[in-house]
VMD Tcl script that draws the C-alpha trace (Angstrom):
set ca {
  {-0.55 0.04 0.15}
  {1.56 3.69 -0.42}
  {2.36 5.85 2.12}
  {-0.91 8.06 3.05}
  {1.00 11.53 4.05}
  {-1.86 12.29 6.93}
  {-1.79 8.82 8.25}
  {0.46 10.00 11.43}
  {-0.10 6.45 13.98}
  {3.32 6.74 15.59}
  {5.06 3.73 18.20}
  {8.00 4.73 20.17}
  {11.04 2.27 20.45}
  {14.35 3.02 22.88}
  {13.38 6.87 22.77}
  {12.99 6.79 18.65}
  {9.82 8.02 16.94}
  {8.17 5.81 14.27}
  {5.41 6.47 11.77}
  {2.99 2.70 10.90}
  {1.83 2.73 7.78}
  {-2.01 2.62 7.03}
  {-3.30 -1.09 7.33}
  {-5.58 -3.01 4.28}
  {-8.55 -3.39 6.59}
  {-8.74 -7.30 8.31}
  {-7.78 -8.51 11.70}
  {-5.35 -8.80 12.82}
  {-3.48 -11.59 14.85}
  {-1.32 -10.27 17.28}
  {1.47 -12.16 19.91}
  {3.28 -10.65 22.50}
  {5.67 -10.83 24.60}
  {4.72 -12.88 28.31}
  {6.64 -11.30 30.66}
  {9.65 -9.00 29.54}
  {7.99 -5.77 27.82}
  {11.08 -6.26 25.04}
  {10.23 -9.16 23.28}
  {7.83 -7.83 21.00}
  {8.43 -7.96 16.43}
  {9.15 -4.41 14.82}
  {5.81 -5.60 12.68}
  {3.36 -6.37 16.06}
  {4.22 -2.48 17.03}
  {3.71 -1.57 13.82}
  {0.81 -2.89 13.58}
  {-0.88 -1.93 16.57}
  {0.22 1.32 16.05}
  {-1.59 1.16 12.72}
  {-4.78 -0.49 13.76}
  {-8.12 1.13 13.91}
  {-8.54 -0.30 17.60}
  {-7.45 -3.22 19.62}
  {-8.96 -5.89 21.16}
  {-7.37 -7.86 24.64}
  {-9.20 -9.76 27.20}
  {-7.92 -6.92 29.76}
  {-7.69 -3.42 29.23}
  {-4.93 -2.25 31.83}
  {-2.99 -5.40 30.84}
  {-2.07 -4.20 27.77}
  {-2.48 -0.21 28.37}
  {1.24 -1.44 30.05}
  {2.24 -2.29 26.91}
  {1.40 0.59 24.77}
  {2.60 2.72 26.46}
  {5.80 1.12 26.66}
  {6.22 2.77 23.48}
  {3.83 5.34 22.91}
  {1.07 3.56 20.64}
  {-2.33 5.64 21.71}
  {-4.43 3.55 19.91}
  {-8.09 2.39 21.97}
  {-8.41 -0.69 23.41}
  {-11.22 -2.43 24.32}
  {-11.62 -6.05 26.35}
  {-12.64 -8.86 24.23}
  {-12.57 -11.88 26.92}
  {-14.89 -15.35 27.26}
  {-17.42 -13.15 29.30}
  {-18.41 -10.36 26.62}
  {-16.74 -12.45 23.73}
  {-20.55 -13.37 22.53}
  {-22.10 -9.93 23.00}
  {-18.57 -8.90 21.60}
  {-18.54 -10.22 17.74}
  {-20.90 -9.23 15.79}
  {-19.32 -5.84 15.93}
  {-16.10 -6.21 15.09}
  {-17.55 -8.57 12.48}
  {-19.56 -6.16 11.18}
  {-16.53 -3.81 11.58}
  {-14.36 -5.78 9.93}
  {-17.16 -5.78 7.04}
  {-16.49 -2.06 6.92}
  {-12.85 -2.10 6.15}
  {-11.70 -1.69 9.86}
  {-8.10 -2.63 10.13}
  {-8.63 -4.54 13.75}
  {-5.65 -6.01 15.66}
  {-6.92 -8.87 17.91}
  {-4.17 -9.89 21.53}
  {-4.34 -11.68 24.56}
  {-2.25 -10.58 27.88}
  {0.65 -12.61 27.28}
  {1.97 -14.82 24.06}
  {-0.13 -15.65 20.86}
  {-3.87 -15.58 20.83}
  {-6.58 -18.62 20.73}
  {-3.54 -20.48 22.83}
  {-5.88 -21.28 25.74}
  {-7.31 -17.63 24.34}
  {-9.75 -16.34 23.39}
  {-10.25 -15.43 19.31}
  {-10.88 -19.23 18.22}
  {-14.88 -18.00 16.92}
  {-14.22 -14.38 15.88}
  {-11.78 -16.03 13.56}
  {-13.53 -18.84 12.65}
  {-15.77 -16.32 11.97}
  {-13.98 -14.27 9.96}
  {-12.77 -17.40 7.47}
  {-16.14 -18.19 6.59}
  {-16.95 -14.82 5.95}
  {-14.09 -14.00 3.38}
  {-12.27 -11.17 4.92}
  {-8.82 -10.61 5.57}
  {-6.54 -12.86 8.88}
  {-3.97 -12.12 8.82}
  {-0.65 -13.00 12.26}
  {2.01 -10.89 13.52}
  {4.26 -13.99 15.32}
  {5.72 -14.13 18.20}
  {5.78 -15.00 22.06}
  {4.26 -18.01 23.72}
  {4.88 -19.43 26.93}
  {5.08 -23.07 25.11}
  {7.66 -23.13 22.73}
  {9.33 -21.09 25.46}
  {9.35 -23.94 28.08}
  {9.68 -26.33 25.45}
  {12.86 -25.10 23.97}
  {14.19 -24.89 27.87}
  {12.97 -27.42 28.88}
  {15.90 -29.98 26.92}
  {13.32 -32.95 26.36}
  {12.29 -34.13 23.37}
  {11.02 -31.75 21.84}
  {10.78 -33.50 17.42}
  {7.08 -34.64 18.24}
  {5.02 -32.35 20.94}
  {1.78 -31.56 21.94}
  {-0.12 -28.71 23.59}
  {-2.91 -29.53 25.83}
  {-3.73 -26.36 27.41}
  {-4.95 -26.18 31.09}
  {-5.90 -30.39 31.99}
  {-9.56 -30.16 33.99}
  {-9.65 -29.03 37.27}
  {-11.05 -32.08 38.96}
  {-9.42 -34.99 40.27}
  {-10.67 -37.74 37.91}
  {-11.19 -35.91 34.58}
  {-7.74 -35.39 35.25}
  {-6.41 -38.40 35.69}
  {-8.34 -40.02 32.84}
  {-7.14 -36.94 30.23}
  {-3.35 -37.87 31.76}
  {-4.20 -42.15 30.74}
  {-4.70 -41.00 27.53}
  {-1.32 -38.59 27.37}
  {0.27 -42.29 28.63}
  {-1.05 -43.33 25.85}
  {1.38 -41.15 23.43}
  {4.57 -41.45 22.98}
  {4.98 -37.41 22.72}
  {5.90 -34.79 24.37}
  {3.32 -33.40 26.34}
  {3.24 -29.09 27.23}
  {0.64 -28.49 29.68}
  {-0.61 -24.72 31.41}
  {-1.83 -25.21 35.22}
  {-2.65 -22.99 37.64}
  {-0.07 -22.67 40.64}
  {-2.87 -23.82 43.13}
  {-2.89 -27.23 41.45}
  {0.25 -28.31 40.27}
  {1.41 -30.53 43.11}
  {-2.11 -32.25 43.10}
  {-1.23 -32.28 38.64}
  {1.99 -33.56 39.60}
  {0.37 -36.83 42.24}
  {-2.10 -37.50 39.50}
  {1.27 -37.26 37.08}
  {3.41 -40.30 39.69}
  {0.14 -42.20 39.48}
  {-0.45 -42.19 35.27}
  {3.84 -41.56 34.55}
  {6.03 -42.47 37.45}
  {9.25 -42.60 35.49}
  {8.69 -39.73 33.00}
  {10.82 -36.97 33.19}
  {8.49 -33.46 33.77}
  {9.82 -29.41 33.53}
  {7.95 -27.30 35.47}
  {9.13 -23.37 33.36}
  {7.48 -20.12 35.55}
  {7.50 -16.45 34.88}
  {9.05 -17.14 31.95}
  {10.98 -14.32 30.47}
  {10.57 -12.52 33.53}
  {13.68 -11.88 35.75}
  {12.32 -14.44 38.05}
  {12.30 -17.13 35.36}
  {13.00 -20.20 37.00}
  {13.23 -24.41 35.80}
  {12.06 -27.42 37.77}
  {13.35 -30.87 36.09}
  {12.65 -34.36 37.72}
  {9.79 -37.07 38.00}
  {6.72 -35.35 39.42}
  {8.01 -37.53 42.34}
  {10.68 -35.39 42.71}
  {8.67 -32.27 41.68}
  {6.61 -33.01 45.36}
  {8.87 -33.17 47.11}
  {11.32 -29.66 45.76}
  {7.48 -28.25 46.19}
  {6.44 -29.31 49.47}
  {10.20 -27.86 51.36}
  {9.41 -23.93 49.52}
  {6.53 -21.64 49.52}
  {3.85 -21.81 46.93}
  {5.01 -21.33 42.98}
  {3.71 -18.04 42.26}
  {3.14 -16.86 38.34}
  {2.29 -18.46 35.45}
  {3.31 -22.03 35.35}
  {4.25 -23.88 32.19}
  {4.63 -28.27 31.79}
  {6.75 -30.20 29.90}
  {5.62 -33.62 30.24}
  {8.27 -36.01 29.06}
  {6.90 -39.64 26.79}
  {5.71 -42.22 29.21}
  {8.77 -44.96 29.31}
  {7.38 -48.21 28.70}
  {10.46 -49.94 28.84}
  {11.46 -48.22 32.28}
  {11.54 -51.40 35.06}
  {8.35 -51.95 36.68}
  {8.46 -51.93 41.00}
  {8.97 -56.67 40.38}
  {11.99 -56.61 37.86}
  {14.76 -57.79 39.38}
  {17.30 -54.73 38.63}
  {14.97 -53.09 40.56}
  {14.91 -55.80 43.64}
  {18.64 -55.82 43.72}
  {19.28 -51.87 43.80}
  {16.78 -51.97 46.68}
  {19.07 -54.72 49.01}
  {22.01 -53.19 48.24}
  {20.41 -49.91 49.64}
  {18.54 -51.69 52.82}
  {22.20 -52.40 53.55}
  {23.58 -49.40 54.55}
  {19.88 -47.14 54.85}
  {16.54 -47.06 56.29}
  {13.14 -48.82 54.63}
  {12.47 -44.74 53.99}
  {15.77 -43.70 52.83}
  {16.44 -46.57 50.37}
  {12.68 -46.27 48.81}
  {13.11 -42.52 48.54}
  {16.97 -43.76 47.21}
  {15.84 -45.88 44.38}
  {12.62 -44.35 43.64}
  {14.51 -41.74 42.26}
  {16.34 -44.03 40.12}
  {14.22 -46.08 37.80}
  {10.96 -43.42 38.61}
  {8.74 -45.17 40.35}
  {6.71 -44.31 42.89}
  {8.31 -43.70 46.46}
  {5.38 -46.01 48.85}
  {4.83 -48.68 45.92}
  {9.24 -48.87 46.78}
  {8.85 -48.62 50.19}
  {6.81 -51.73 51.02}
  {8.70 -53.55 48.51}
  {11.09 -53.38 51.01}
  {9.50 -53.62 53.73}
  {8.39 -57.12 52.65}
  {11.75 -57.67 51.48}
  {12.58 -57.08 55.14}
  {10.27 -59.70 56.19}
  {11.69 -62.12 53.61}
  {14.76 -62.28 55.03}
  {13.39 -62.41 58.38}
  {15.56 -58.63 59.93}
  {12.15 -56.19 59.78}
  {13.14 -56.27 64.10}
}
mol new
graphics top color blue
foreach p $ca { graphics top sphere $p radius 0.5 }
foreach p [lrange $ca 0 end-1] q [lrange $ca 1 end] { graphics top cylinder $p $q radius 0.2 }
display resetview
């Protein structure tokens, strides 16, 4: 599109002001930083500056990003609670040729965020939809986890109810691919307890506060991570879990190798400590290994 001298939308980067070109009408899906406000692309800044309006989940959160880059585009809310009411107004504006940007609080819209029905409606009507790719908590965590990344599955938030969550995890255990999960910090330990039941040998990376000052990556089996988390204050901030595929060929509790290692450990330490060591070694539940330890001691006649 030729430059329009009457179009004066601007944005600022580190004190330098730039002019944004007018946008062709359509819906623009714009990825925004997941923590560090410096993680935004030039195309995203140009698009947010030139859009007729920006729809976001929370105007209070998104206004911080716009203030950082001195973007004056109007913000309007679009979230799970008002989407059905707002969608007809957005579609009407798009039909009239408006350029509208859609962002989420952080990361790439439509990834566990509102927007799917809006994009679907645009596609059905032949309305232009474009994307400004950028940050994603799921892919950032996958890159940092050091777990298999050749095949992965984004699963969003697991069910909050225990029974449904366990069923969900059993379906993950049946698939030989790495899983990416989002979870509330309040439910992480409950989730890990269930993973310990379904995929005890899987390696897990808990990634929190990605790209922020207090970024942290915790790694281990589910049981190991529960032990770590129970010794520290509750987690805070956004949490992404990377769960490696279930290890189908790992030694089971009945394996002679497990029993041999456990007997050796029992010769040097009490049952509880021995069980913990062997459970971590083989990715087994400590409770199961402890039960085996007590059975082995009874068989040997040394349970006094």
